C-alpha angles and dihedrals in degrees: 000000000000119000091247091054091049091052090046091053092048091050091048091052092048094052100038104033097100094049092046091049090054088053091050091048090056092051095049120025098211111087093215092050089048091054090048091048093052093046092049091049092048091050091051092046094048092068091052099038095109088053092063099089096181106050090191085075092055094101092053091046092050093047089053090052090049092050092049091047092049090050090052090051092047092053092048093048093045088064090053098046119120117204116244133185095218125063118215116252114259111245119232116201096212141351099266119117093232092055091046092051091048092048090050091049093049088049096051092046083071090073091065125091113248094258092050092047092049092052093048092048095048096043100041107024102029090038091224119162122246090257093049091048091049091051093047093050098037096239137113123271089244091055090050091053095047093044091049091049092052093043094052091047089052092049091050090050091051092048092050091048092051092046090053091049090050092050091050092048093050097043112118113253119231111242116247114232113212116196121202132185125224091277091055095260125128123273095040098144093054091049093050090048091056091049091054091050091051091051 
């Protein structure tokens, strides 16, 4: 790569790193994984930087590399996953409602397949149009629309399921009344009542 291209790439990374890291953070919820994802994508893009004729498309190119990389990781990790009966608790950075909502949303995005998650992130977080999303992901506009529809339906289903679980967990429990007789056995009050009537 020519010296001018190297300097151009370094300048691009300096000016766009924060925005690109936010994109990576939406694709993978763990901050360390997001950093790794961005660094891997930047390393892969560096070797092809001079091939990007229109540098205004660099963001879209890099997002595509991040999405492809994340999909590779997801497939590799899926082979290593061990089923568990308990889900880990979602971490919330602070007590504010906005942070809690964001943490919940990032958590439930995990139920989506990689392609669905990518479409949701690009359309709703990155505010890309259907056509831009289709170009970034290498699919047709129709596929973007149908994938987004299925993904949003799945997210609604997951939210409703969690809301129902939360309501069940917080529902007040009816107290259990245990009756004991004079000897300590059950049914004492009824027995004593009968004795009074007989007297």
